[in-house]
C-alpha positions in Angstrom: -4.3 30.5 -33.3 -7.2 29.5 -31.0 -6.2 27.4 -27.7 -8.6 24.7 -28.6 -9.1 22.3 -31.5 -11.9 20.4 -32.8 -11.8 17.0 -31.5 -10.0 14.4 -32.8 -12.0 12.6 -35.6 -14.5 15.6 -36.2 -14.3 18.4 -38.6 -15.6 21.8 -38.9 -17.6 23.1 -42.0 -16.4 26.7 -43.0 -17.1 28.9 -46.0 -16.8 28.4 -48.8 -16.5 24.6 -48.4 -19.8 24.4 -46.3 -21.6 25.7 -49.1 -21.1 22.5 -51.2 -22.3 20.3 -48.0 -25.5 22.3 -47.9 -26.0 21.9 -51.4 -25.4 18.2 -51.3 -28.1 17.9 -48.4 -30.6 19.9 -50.5 -29.7 17.6 -53.6 -30.5 14.5 -51.8 -33.5 15.8 -49.9 -35.3 17.4 -53.1 -36.4 14.0 -54.4 -37.8 12.9 -51.2 -40.2 15.8 -50.8 -41.3 15.7 -54.4 -42.2 12.2 -53.3 -44.4 12.6 -50.0 -41.8 12.5 -47.3 -42.3 14.6 -44.6 -39.4 16.1 -42.6 -38.5 14.8 -39.2 -35.7 15.7 -36.8 -35.1 13.8 -33.6 -32.9 14.5 -30.4 -28.8 14.0 -30.9 -29.0 11.7 -27.9 -31.4 8.5 -27.0 -31.6 5.9 -24.3 -28.7 3.8 -24.5 -31.3 0.4 -24.7 -32.9 1.8 -28.1 -29.7 1.2 -30.0 -28.8 -2.2 -28.0 -32.4 -3.2 -28.8 -32.5 -2.0 -32.5 -28.9 -1.6 -33.9 -28.0 -4.7 -32.3 -26.1 -5.8 -29.2 -23.6 -7.9 -31.1 -22.8 -4.9 -33.3 -19.4 -3.1 -33.0 -21.5 0.0 -33.0 -23.2 -0.9 -29.7 -20.1 -2.8 -28.0 -17.2 -0.6 -29.4 -18.4 2.7 -31.1 -21.2 4.7 -28.9 -20.7 7.7 -27.1 -22.5 7.1 -23.8 -23.0 9.0 -21.0 -24.9 9.1 -17.5 -27.0 11.8 -16.5 -27.1 13.4 -13.1 -30.2 11.3 -12.5 -28.5 8.1 -13.4 -30.2 7.6 -17.1 -27.9 5.8 -19.7 -27.8 7.9 -22.8 -26.1 7.6 -26.0 -25.2 9.9 -28.9 -27.0 8.7 -31.6 -25.0 6.4 -34.0 -27.6 6.0 -36.7 -30.9 7.5 -37.6 -33.4 4.7 -38.1 -34.1 3.6 -34.8 -34.3 7.0 -33.6 -36.7 8.0 -36.3 -38.9 4.9 -35.5 -39.0 5.6 -31.8 -40.2 8.9 -32.6 -43.0 7.8 -35.2 -44.4 5.3 -32.8 -44.1 8.1 -30.0 -46.2 10.6 -32.1 -48.5 7.7 -33.3 -47.8 8.8 -36.6 -48.7 5.1 -37.9 -52.0 5.4 -36.4 -53.3 8.3 -38.4 -54.5 6.1 -41.2 -52.1 6.9 -44.1 -49.6 4.2 -44.4 -46.9 4.1 -45.5 -45.7 7.1 -42.7 -42.7 8.5 -44.9 -40.1 10.5 -43.5 -36.7 12.0 -44.3 -34.4 13.4 -41.8 -30.8 15.4 -41.8 -28.2 15.7 -38.9 -25.0 14.5 -37.0 -24.3 10.9 -36.0 -21.4 10.0 -33.6 -19.2 6.7 -33.7 -15.9 6.1 -31.9 -14.0 4.8 -34.9 -10.3 4.9 -35.5 -10.2 8.4 -38.0 -9.3 7.9 -41.6 -10.2 9.5 -44.6 -14.2 9.3 -45.3 -14.5 7.7 -41.5 -15.2 10.4 -38.8 -16.4 10.2 -35.3 -18.8 13.0 -36.3 -20.4 12.8 -39.5 -23.6 14.3 -41.4 -26.4 11.8 -43.1 -29.2 12.3 -44.9 -32.2 9.6 -44.6 -35.4 8.2 -45.6 -37.8 6.0 -44.0 -41.0 4.5 -45.2 -42.6 2.9 -42.3 -45.9 0.7 -42.4 -46.0 -1.0 -45.4 -44.5 -4.2 -47.0 -44.4 -3.6 -50.6 -41.6 -4.1 -53.2 -42.6 -1.0 -54.9 -41.6 1.1 -52.0 -38.0 -0.6 -51.8 -37.6 0.3 -55.7 -38.8 3.9 -54.9 -36.0 4.6 -52.5 -33.4 2.6 -54.5 -34.8 5.0 -57.7 -34.7 8.2 -55.4 -31.2 7.9 -54.1 -30.2 7.1 -57.9 -32.1 10.3 -58.9 -30.4 12.6 -56.2 -26.8 11.4 -56.7 -27.4 11.8 -60.7 -28.7 15.6 -60.1 -25.3 16.3 -58.3 -23.3 15.1 -61.4 -22.3 11.7 -59.9 -21.6 8.9 -62.5 -19.0 6.6 -61.0 -21.1 5.0 -58.3 -22.5 1.6 -58.3 -25.5 0.0 -56.5 -25.2 -3.2 -54.8 -28.5 -5.1 -54.1 -29.1 -8.4 -52.2 -31.8 -10.0 -50.1 -31.0 -11.2 -46.4 -34.5 -13.2 -46.1 -36.9 -13.1 -43.2 -37.8 -14.7 -40.0 -39.1 -17.9 -42.0 -35.9 -18.7 -44.0 -32.9 -16.7 -42.5 -33.0 -19.1 -39.5 -32.3 -22.0 -41.6 -29.2 -20.0 -43.6 -27.9 -19.0 -40.0 -27.8 -22.6 -38.7 -25.9 -23.6 -42.1 -23.7 -20.8 -41.8 -22.8 -21.2 -38.0 -21.6 -24.8 -38.6 -19.5 -23.6 -41.5 -17.8 -20.8 -39.5 -17.1 -22.9 -36.3 -14.7 -25.1 -38.4 -12.6 -22.2 -39.5 -9.4 -20.3 -37.9 -11.0 -17.5 -36.4 -10.0 -15.4 -33.3 -12.2 -15.5 -30.2 -14.0 -12.5 -31.0 -14.9 -13.5 -34.4 -16.1 -16.6 -33.1 -18.6 -14.9 -30.5 -20.2 -13.3 -33.2 -20.6 -16.8 -34.7 -23.1 -17.2 -32.0 -24.8 -14.2 -31.7 -25.1 -12.8 -35.5 -22.9 -15.0 -37.7 -24.2 -12.8 -40.9 -21.7 -9.9 -39.4 -18.6 -12.4 -39.9 -19.7 -12.2 -43.5 -18.7 -8.8 -43.5 -15.3 -9.0 -42.3 -12.8 -6.7 -44.3 -9.6 -8.6 -43.1 -8.1 -10.5 -45.9 -7.2 -13.8 -43.8 -10.9 -13.8 -42.9 -12.2 -13.3 -46.4 -10.0 -16.0 -47.6 -11.6 -18.6 -45.6 -15.2 -17.6 -46.3 -14.8 -18.4 -50.2 -17.0 -21.6 -49.7 -19.5 -20.1 -47.2 -22.9 -21.1 -48.3 -25.1 -18.5 -50.0 -27.8 -17.1 -48.6 -29.5 -17.1 -52.0 -29.7 -21.0 -51.7 -31.9 -20.6 -48.8 -34.4 -18.2 -49.6 -37.8 -19.2 -49.1 -40.0 -18.8 -52.2 -41.8 -15.6 -50.8 -38.5 -13.8 -50.4 -37.1 -14.8 -53.9 -40.6 -13.3 -55.5 -40.2 -10.4 -53.4 -36.5 -9.8 -54.5 -37.3 -10.6 -58.2 -40.0 -8.0 -58.3 -37.8 -5.1 -56.5 -35.0 -6.2 -59.2 -37.7 -5.8 -62.1 -39.1 -2.5 -60.8 -35.4 -1.2 -60.7 -34.7 -2.2 -63.9 -37.6 -0.8 -65.5 -37.1 2.5 -64.2 -33.8 2.4 -65.8 -31.4 2.1 -62.8 -28.5 -0.1 -63.2 -27.6 -2.2 -59.9 -25.1 -5.0 -59.4 -26.5 -8.6 -57.6 -23.8 -8.8 -54.7 -24.8 -12.1 -52.6 -21.9 -11.2 -50.5 -23.6 -8.1 -49.2 -24.7 -8.3 -45.8 -25.7 -5.2 -43.4 -23.7 -4.6 -39.9 -26.8 -3.9 -38.2 -29.2 -6.5 -36.9 -32.6 -5.1 -38.0 -32.3 -5.8 -41.5 -34.4 -8.1 -43.5 -34.9 -9.0 -47.3 -33.9 -6.0 -49.5 -30.5 -4.8 -48.8 -28.5 -2.3 -51.0 -25.2 -0.2 -51.0 -24.1 2.7 -53.0 -20.2 2.5 -53.5 -17.8 4.5 -55.3 -14.7 3.6 -56.6 -13.0 6.7 -56.4 -12.7 6.6 -52.4 -10.3 3.7 -51.8 -11.1 1.6 -48.5 -14.3 3.6 -47.6 -16.0 3.2 -50.9 -19.7 2.8 -49.3 -21.5 6.5 -49.8 -24.8 4.9 -48.5 -27.0 2.1 -48.0 -30.4 1.0 -46.4 -32.6 -1.7 -46.6 -36.0 -3.3 -45.6 -36.4 -3.6 -41.6 -39.6 -5.7 -41.0 -38.9 -6.7 -37.2 -37.4 -3.3 -35.9 -40.8 -1.8 -34.6 -41.4 -4.7 -32.6 -37.5 -5.1 -31.3 -38.3 -1.6 -29.8 -41.5 -2.4 -28.2 -43.7 -1.1 -31.0 -46.3 -2.8 -33.2 -45.3 -5.1 -36.3 -44.6 -2.4 -38.7 -42.4 -3.5 -42.0 -40.5 -0.7 -43.1 -37.5 0.4 -45.5 -35.4 3.2 -45.7 -32.1 4.5 -46.4 -29.3 6.8 -45.0 -26.8 8.8 -47.5 -23.3 10.1 -46.1 -23.0 13.8 -46.8 -19.3 13.5 -46.0 -18.5 10.8 -48.2 -20.8 12.1 -51.0 -18.7 15.6 -50.9 -15.5 13.4 -51.2 -17.4 11.3 -54.3 -17.8 14.7 -56.3 -14.3 15.6 -55.2 -12.9 12.5 -56.6 -14.9 13.0 -59.8 -13.6 16.6 -60.0 -17.2 17.7 -60.0 -17.9 21.5 -59.0 -21.3 22.7 -58.3 -22.6 25.6 -59.4 -23.5 27.2 -56.6 -25.1 30.7 -56.3 -23.2 33.6 -55.2 -23.9 34.4 -51.5 -23.9 38.0 -52.3 -25.5 39.4 -55.4 -25.0 43.4 -54.5 -22.1 44.9 -52.3 -22.8 48.4 -51.1 -19.9 50.8 -50.7 -20.2 54.2 -48.6 -18.1 57.1 -48.8 -18.8 58.9 -46.0 -21.2 58.9 -42.9 -24.3 60.4 -44.9 -23.5 57.5 -47.2 -23.3 54.9 -44.7 -26.6 55.6 -43.6 -28.5 56.1 -46.9 -26.6 52.9 -48.6 -27.4 50.8 -45.4 -31.3 51.6 -45.9 -31.2 50.8 -49.7 -29.0 47.5 -48.8 -32.2 46.9 -46.1 -34.8 47.7 -48.9 -32.9 44.9 -51.2 -32.8 42.4 -48.8 -36.8 42.7 -48.2 -37.3 42.4 -51.8 -35.2 39.0 -51.7 -31.9 40.5 -53.0 -28.8 39.2 -51.2 -27.0 42.2 -50.4 -24.1 43.0 -48.1 -22.4 45.9 -47.0 -18.8 47.6 -46.8 -18.8 47.7 -42.7 -16.1 49.2 -40.8 -15.8 52.5 -42.4 -12.8 51.3 -45.1 -11.5 53.5 -47.8 -12.7 52.6 -51.3 -9.7 50.6 -52.6 -10.2 48.4 -49.5 -13.9 48.1 -49.8 -13.8 47.3 -53.7 -11.4 44.3 -52.7 -14.1 43.1 -50.3 -16.8 43.6 -53.1 -14.6 41.4 -55.6 -14.1 38.7 -52.9 -17.8 38.6 -52.0 -18.5 37.5 -55.8 -21.5 40.1 -55.8 -22.6 40.8 -59.7 -23.1 44.5 -58.9 -21.7 46.9 -56.4 -23.3 50.3 -55.4 -21.1 53.1 -54.6 -22.0 56.9 -53.4 -20.2 59.4 -52.0 -21.7 63.1 -50.8 -21.6 64.3 -54.3 -23.7 61.5 -55.7 -26.2 62.0 -52.7 -26.6 65.5 -53.4 -27.5 64.8 -56.8 -29.8 62.1 -55.6 -28.1 59.3 -57.3 -25.6 56.3 -56.6 -23.1 54.9 -58.9 -24.1 51.1 -60.1 -21.3 49.0 -61.3 -21.3 45.8 -63.0 -18.6 43.8 -61.9 -18.8 41.4 -64.5 -18.5 43.9 -67.7 -16.9 46.8 -65.6 -19.7 49.4 -66.7 -20.4 51.8 -64.2 -23.4 54.7 -64.4 -25.5 56.5 -62.0 -28.9 55.6 -60.9 -31.5 57.6 -59.2 -31.5 56.8 -55.7 -35.2 56.1 -55.3 -35.0 53.5 -58.4 -31.9 51.7 -57.3 -34.0 48.7 -55.5 -36.6 48.4 -58.5 -33.4 48.6 -61.0 -31.3 45.7 -59.1 -34.6 43.5 -59.0 -35.2 43.8 -62.5 -31.7 43.2 -63.5 -31.1 40.3 -61.2 -34.2 38.8 -62.4 
C-alpha cells in the first residue's frame, strides 16, 4: 500500500477499466473527425483573466471552483475549468480565423478541474471531449453539432439519453428579458448571495437546483416570450434541421447555461439513470465570447461531453463495450535459448502490427500459461530446446485448445494470416 493516495475528488484510470474510457473518447471523436474538425490541444492552465472574462466573473466556476496559483513571477494562473475559452484563445492566437476558411472547426480531449463537493458523477478532476465551430453564424452548424453528439452516443449503444433544447436570445432581445426577470426576482424571498446574482447574471438564478428556490420560480417570465423575430426564426430553423435528421429532442424553456458567454441555441444531453448528476454533456452558441476576450467578432457554437459521465451512463444501461484484446499472441519460452528466439519472434510480430506479449521473468510453464490466459491472447507460442532443435514452435489456439507445431521461419506469416 502506497503512503500516498489520489487527492480527494479525483480518480486514477487503470486497466482494464481505462480501456472503456479510451473507447468512449474515440467514439465521441470519430464523427467529429469525419466532419472536418481538426484536433487542438491547449495547456492545462491559463491566465486567470481568460476565465474571468470568458466564463463570467459571476459564475460559481470563477468565484468558488477554480484552482488558482501565483507563479514565482507574480502571474495569476488557473487550472482550466472548461475548454471553450482556452480553445478560442488558442485559435485567435494562431490566427486560424484569418486562414480564409470559416468556420474553424476544432475538437479536443483533456482533463479539467473544479473545486466542487465530490459525489458520484461530479469530480474535482474530470475528462471531456469537446467540439467548437468558430467564426460562422448558421443554424446548420448548431444542428450539425447536436446531430454529431447524438451520433456519438448512439454508436456507443446508449439509448436512454434525452436532448433538451432552448434559445437564450441575443444581445438585442435578452436585455429586455433580463430586466423583466430581475424585476420578478427582486420580490422573492432569496438569500443574499442569490440576490447578488440577480444584479449580475439573473439567468443563473433560473438554474438554481434548491427546492425552495425552484418553488418560487414557477411564475417567472419566460424567455421565449421575449425572443426577437430573428432569434425565433433562427431557433425554429435549428429545430427543423435536427428534426429532419431524425434526432429527437425536447423543448425546455427552463434550460439556461451557468456560463455567461452563451447566446441563442443552448442544449443539454441528460441521462435519467445517473440521479442528481444527470447531465452528460451540453453546449450551445456563444456569439460574443471572442470579443469578451479581446478578439474580433466571431460567432461560434460548440459542446463538451463528459467522458466520466458517459461511462456512468453506459454502466447504468448495462452496456459493455466490445473492446479488442490488448494482446493477440503470447509467447512462452522454456529455457534461455528459447527466450532469445521467441523474443525475436515477438518483435517481428509487433513490427507486422500484431499485438504480442512475452512471459517475462523466467517463469515455469504453468505460471506462464496462467499469464497467457489472463492476457486474453487468442494464440500462445510455446518453445523449448527440443522444439528449437526441430526448427519449430508450438502454436496453441486458446479458444479451441488445439495445439500443433509451426515452422519457426513461418510463425509470423502464419499468425498474421490467422489474425487477419
